[in-house]
SEDO-16092 format. One record per residue: x, y, z of N, C-alpha, C in turn; residue in three letters. Coordinates in steps of 0.02 Angstrom, whole numbers, plus 32768, in hexadecimal, padded with zeros to 4 digits. Layout:
N
XYZXYZXYZALA;...
This chain:
178
40599934C7AA4069993AC764402A9947C73AMET;3FF59920C7473FB79928C7233F99996DC730LEU;3F9E9984C76E3F8599C6C7803FA899FCC757LYS;3FEA99F7C74E40109A27C7273FFD9A25C6DDHIS;3FF199E9C6C43FDE99E0C67E3F9A99FFC671LEU;3F6B99F3C69F3F289A11C6983F2C9A5DC69CILE;3F539A76C6CB3F5C9ABEC6D23F7A9ADDC694GLY;3FAD9ABDC6783FCD9AD7C63C3F9E9AD5C600ALA;3F779A9FC5FB3F479A99C5C43F119ACFC5CATHR;3EFA9ADAC6073EC79B0FC6123EE39B53C5FETHR;3F209B62C6133F3F9BA1C6023F479BA9C5B6LEU;3F5B9B73C5943F629B74C54C3F1F9B82C52ALEU;3EEB9B61C5413EA99B6CC5253E919BB4C530LEU;3E9B9BCDC56C3E869C11C57C3EAD9C44C552LEU;3EEE9C39C54A3F159C69C5243F049C66C4DASER;3EF59C2BC4BF3EE49C27C4793EA09C47C46DSER;3E729C41C49D3E319C61C4973E3A9CADC498THR;3E659CC5C4C53E709D0DC4CA3E919D28C48BALA;3EB89CFEC4683EDA9D14C42C3EAE9D0EC3EELEU;3E749CEFC3F43E489CE7C3BA3E379D2CC39FALA;3E419D33C35E3E369D75C33F3DEE9D7DC329GLU;3DD99DBBC3273D999DCBC30A3D9C9DBFC2BFASN;3D649DB2C29F3D659DA9C2573D7B9DE8C233PRO;3D9F9DDEC1FD3DB59E16C1D33D9B9E0BC18DARG;3D8C9E42C16B3D779E3EC1263D9D9E72C0FEVAL;3DA49E64C0BD3DC59E93C0903D939EAEC05FGLN;3D8D9EF0C05D3D649F12C02B3D939F22BFF1LEU;3D879F02BFB83DAE9F11BF7D3D859F44BF55THR;3DA09F80BF4D3D7D9FB5BF283DA59FC6BEEATHR;3D889FECBEBE3DACA001BE823DE1A036BE92ASN;3DE5A04DBED03E19A07CBEE63E4EA05BBF12LEU;3E44A01CBF253E739FF8BF503E4F9FCFBF84GLY;3E779FAFBFAE3E5C9F80BFE03E5A9F9FC026ASP;3E259F8BC04A3E1B9F9FC08F3E0F9F60C0B8ILE;3E339F57C0EF3E299F1EC11A3E099F37C15BVAL;3DD39F15C16F3DB09F27C1AC3DAD9EECC1DBVAL;3DAD9EFCC21B3DA59EC9C24F3D619ED5C270GLU;3D3A9EA0C2743CF79EA4C2923CFB9E98C2DCLEU;3CCD9EB3C3023CCC9EAAC34A3C8F9E7EC35BASN;3C9A9E3CC35A3C659E0DC3693C4F9E0EC3B2GLU;3C7D9E20C3DE3C6D9E20C4253C3B9E57C437GLU;3C479E93C4203C1D9ECCC4333BE59EDBC402GLN;3BE99EBFC3C53BB49EC9C3933BA59E87C370ALA;3B909E54C3953B879E12C3783B529E0FC341PRO;3B1B9E32C34A3AE59E30C3183AFC9E52C2D8ILE;3B199E8DC2DE3B2F9EB3C2A33B689E90C27FSER;3B999E75C2A43BD19E52C2853BB89E14C260ALA;3B8C9DEDC27E3B719DB1C25D3B489DC4C220ALA;3B219DF9C2253AF99E12C1ED3B269E25C1B2ASN;3B5A9E4BC1C13B8A9E61C18E3BAA9E24C16CPHE;3BC09DF4C1943BE09DB8C1783BB19D8FC14DLEU;3B719D8EC15E3B409D6BC1343B3D9D8CC0EFARG;3B3C9DCEC0ED3B3C9DF1C0AD3B7D9DE5C087TYR;3BB59DE4C0AB3BF69DD6C08B3BF59D91C06BVAL;3BE19D5FC0923BE09D19C0793BB19D10C03EGLU;3B7B9D37C03C3B4A9D32C0053B619D58BFC7ALA;3B989D7EBFCA3BB09DA5BF913B869DE4BF85GLY;3B5F9DF7BFB63B339E31BFAF3B599E71BF9DHIS;3B949E7ABFB83BB89EB8BFAF3BDF9EBDBF6DTYR;3BE69E85BF4A3C0B9E85BF0B3BE99EB3BED8ASP;3C0B9EE8BEC43BF09F15BE913BC79F4FBEABGLY;3BC09F56BEEE3B9D9F91BF073BCD9FCDBF02VAL;3BB1A007BF0A3BD9A044BF073BD7A069BF4AILE;3C08A094BF543C03A0C4BF8B3BD4A0F9BF70PHE;3B95A0F7BF863B62A123BF6A3B5AA165BF90HIS;3B7BA16ABFC83B75A1A7BFF13BBAA1B6C00FARG;3BD7A1EDBFFA3C18A202C0123C12A24AC02AVAL;3C1EA254C0693C1BA297C0853C61A2A7C0A1ILE;3C89A2CEC07B3CCDA2DEC0923CCDA2FAC0D9PRO;3CFDA2E4C1003D02A2FBC1453CCEA2DCC172GLY;3CACA2A8C15C3C78A288C1843C7BA23CC17CPHE;3C62A222C1423C60A1D9C13B3C58A1C5C0F2MET;3C63A183C0E53C57A164C0A43C29A129C0AFILE;3BF6A122C0843BC2A0EFC08F3BBAA0C2C052GLN;3BB0A082C05F3BA6A050C02A3B79A018C043THR;3B6F9FE7C0173B4C9FABC02D3B069FA2C011GLY;3AED9FD1BFE93AA89FCABFD63A979FD4BF8DGLY;3AC29FF5BF663AAFA008BF223AE49FF4BEEFPHE;3ACD9FE2BEB23AFC9FD6BE7C3B0AA018BE58ASP;3B32A015BE233B46A053BE023B0DA076BDDESER;3AD5A054BDD43A99A074BDB73A69A08DBDEDASN;3A81A08DBE2B3A5AA0A1BE663A1CA076BE70MET;3A21A037BE5B39EDA006BE6B39FE9FE8BEAEARG;39CD9FE9BEDB39D99FD0BF1E39D89F83BF1EGLN;3A099F67BF403A0D9F1EBF4839D99F06BF7AARG;39BF9ECBBF6E39919EACBF9E39B79E9BBFDEGLU;39959EA2C01539B59E93C05639889E65C07ETHR;39A69E4CC0B4397F9E25C0E4395B9E54C114GLY;393F9E37C147391B9E5EC17A394A9E8CC1A0ASN;39319EC4C1B839599EF0C1E2396F9ECDC223PRO;39A69EE5C23E39C19EC7C27C39B89EF7C2B7ILE;39C19EDBC2F239BC9F03C32F39F89F32C334LYS;39EB9F6FC3463A1F9FA1C3503A479F8FC38FASN;3A899F8FC3883AB69F80C3C13AE19FBDC3D2GLU;3AC79FF8C3C63AEEA035C3CF3B02A042C418ALA;3AE3A01FC4463AF5A027C48D3B2B9FF6C4A3ASP;3B549FDFC4733B869FABC4813BC89FC5C49DASN;3BCEA006C4A73C0BA023C4C43C3EA038C48FGLY;3C34A025C4503C62A03AC41B3C4DA07FC403LEU;3C7FA0A9C3F63C71A0EEC3E23C7EA0F7C398ARG;3C59A124C37A3C63A136C3343CA1A163C32FASN;3CD9A142C3233D19A165C31D3D32A15FC2D5LEU;3D65A185C2C63D83A183C2833D96A13BC271ARG;3D84A127C2353D92A0E5C2183D69A0ACC236TYR;3D35A0BBC25C3D09A085C2733CD2A07AC240THR;3CB8A03CC23F3C7FA02AC2153C41A02CC240LEU;3C0CA048C2253BCDA04AC2493B94A03AC21AALA;3B5FA01EC2353B24A00DC20E3AFEA04DC1FCMET;3AEBA052C1BC3AC0A088C1A63A78A073C1B3ALA;3A4FA0A2C1C43A09A093C1D239DEA0CFC1C2ARG;399EA0C6C1C2396FA0FDC1B93962A11DC1FDTHR;392EA146C201391AA163C24138FDA12FC270GLY;38EDA0F4C25738D4A0BEC2813911A09CC2A0VAL;3911A096C2E2394CA07CC3063963A038C2EDVAL;3936A008C2E739489FC4C2D2393B9FBAC287ASP;395B9FE2C25D394E9FDFC215398B9FCDC1EBSER;39C59FC1C2093A029FB2C1E339FC9F6FC1C0ALA;3A159F6CC1823A179F2DC15D3A5F9F22C143THR;3A6D9F36C1063AAF9F29C0E93ADD9F66C0E4SER;3AC19FA1C0E73AEA9FDCC0DD3B139FEEC11BGLN;3B50A005C10F3B7CA019C1453BA4A055C12EPHE;3BC3A076C15E3BEEA0AFC14D3C2EA0ABC175PHE;3C61A0CDC15B3CA1A0D3C17D3CA9A11CC18FILE;3CB5A129C1CE3CBEA16EC1E73D01A188C1CFASN;3D01A1C4C1B33D3FA1E5C19F3D5DA20DC1D7LEU;3D34A21DC2093D49A243C2443D23A226C280VAL;3D35A23AC2BB3D0DA228C2F63CC8A248C2EFASP;3C94A222C2FB3C4FA23BC2F53C2AA22AC335THR;3C3AA24DC36C3C1CA23DC3AD3BD0A243C3AEPRO;3BB3A26DC3833B6AA275C3823B46A236C368TRP;3B6CA208C3473B4FA1CAC32F3B55A191C361LEU;3B81A199C3923B89A165C3C53B48A15DC3ECTHR;3B33A11FC3F33AF4A111C4143AB9A111C3E4GLY;3AC6A122C3A53A90A123C3723A9DA0F1C33ALYS;3ADCA0F0C3213AEFA0C2C2EC3B21A08FC308HIS;3B12A050C2FE3B3BA01AC31A3B7FA017C2F9THR;3BB4A020C3213BF8A014C30B3C049FC9C312VAL;3C1F9FABC2DC3C2A9F62C2DE3C6F9F4EC2C4PHE;3C989F7EC2B23CDB9F6DC29A3D069FABC291GLY;3D449F9EC27C3D739FD6C2703DA29FC4C238LYS;3DB89FF6C2143DE99FEEC1DE3E2C9FE2C1FFVAL;3E4F9FADC1E93E929FA0C2043EC99FA7C1CFILE;3EB59FA8C18F3EE49FB4C1583EBE9FD7C120LYS;3EE0A004C0FE3EC1A026C0C63EA0A068C0D8GLY;3EB7A086C10E3E9CA0C7C1203EA6A0FAC0E7MET;3EDDA0F4C0C23EE9A120C08A3EB3A118C054ASP;3E99A0DBC04C3E64A0CFC01B3E23A0EEC034ILE;3E16A0E7C0743DDBA107C0923DDDA153C085VAL;3E17A171C08F3E1FA1B9C0853E17A1CBC03BGLU;3E31A1A1C00D3E28A1AEBFC53DDEA1AEBFB3ARG;3DB9A17EBFCE3D71A17CBFC13D50A1BABFDDILE;3D64A1CDC0193D47A208C0393D56A249C015GLY;3D89A249BFE93D9CA285BFC43D80A289BF7DASP;3D58A257BF673D3EA259BF233D0CA292BF1BVAL;3D06A2AABEDE3CD6A2DFBECF3C90A2C1BED0LYS;3C61A2E6BEEE3C1DA2CDBEF33BECA2FEBED4VAL;3BB2A2E4BEC23B7CA30CBEA63B43A30FBED7GLY;3B07A315BEBC3ACCA31ABEE73AC1A2DABF0ESER;3AA8A2E2BF4A3A9DA2A8BF763ADDA289BF90GLY;3B15A2ACBF893B57A295BFA03B6FA257BF7AALA;3B52A24BBF3E3B67A211BF153BA6A225BEEELYS;3BD9A1FABEF13C16A208BECA3C06A211BE80PRO;3C28A23FBE5F3C1DA24CBE183C35A212BDEDLEU;3C67A1EFBE033C7EA1B1BDE23C74A178BE12GLY;3C67A13CBDF73C5BA103BE233C97A0F1BE4EASP;3C8BA0E9BE8D3CBCA0CCBEBB3C9EA089BECEVAL;3CB8A053BEB03C9AA012BEB63CBB9FE5BEEALYS;3C919FBEBF0A3CA89F86BF333CA89F4BBF02VAL;3CE39F34BEF03CE79EFBBEC23CD49EBABEE7LEU;3CEA9EB5BF253CD89E7BBF4F3CE99E8ABF97SER;3CC99E63BFC23CDC9E62C0093CE29E18C01BILE;3D1C9E05C0343D299DBFC0463D4B9DBCC08AARG;3D459D82C0AA3D6B9D77C0E83DB59D7FC0D9ARG;3DD99D9BC1083E1F9DABC0FF3E4A9D7FC12DTYR;3E7C9D62C10F3EAE9D3CC1353EF29D5AC125GLN;3F139D73C1593F559D91C14E3F869D5BC13AGLU;3FAE9D6AC1073FE09D3AC0EF401D9D3DC11DGLN;40389D02C13040739D02C15D40B09D1FC13CPRO;
């Protein structure tokens, strides 16, 4: 009897661990909401880094400062006056994690220096295989793809900056309502 109870308890623990969900966050923008799921298993450094910025309120009031139709939308670093937000130290690039830059995935933006990503990230509007192995994918959009597309369709000026502000009002942890 005890052996069966231990076996059942072990199975229950294993199944609940397997069912544990990755963290989700909601990007509330002035064009609508986007829900993303982070991949802590394959991009632990990038996911933890992103969540630190979320918890600190860093993303509240930033804009999508770079929109390239048919490619990607980028945010996480500038306010509507194009003043750059202060960031923490750069993180290690995890682009060799097996995740590919596919449509609706989130990836860390960086400079030409491999380990230079801080707070900025982008959402791929299309599959971008040439970025796989270069920019760390750490999440994917699971709701609000229509909002991603709306942002990707805004009119842009020089430097791919939208002509009107596309603001991130907030990014918070997301809990689906039953």
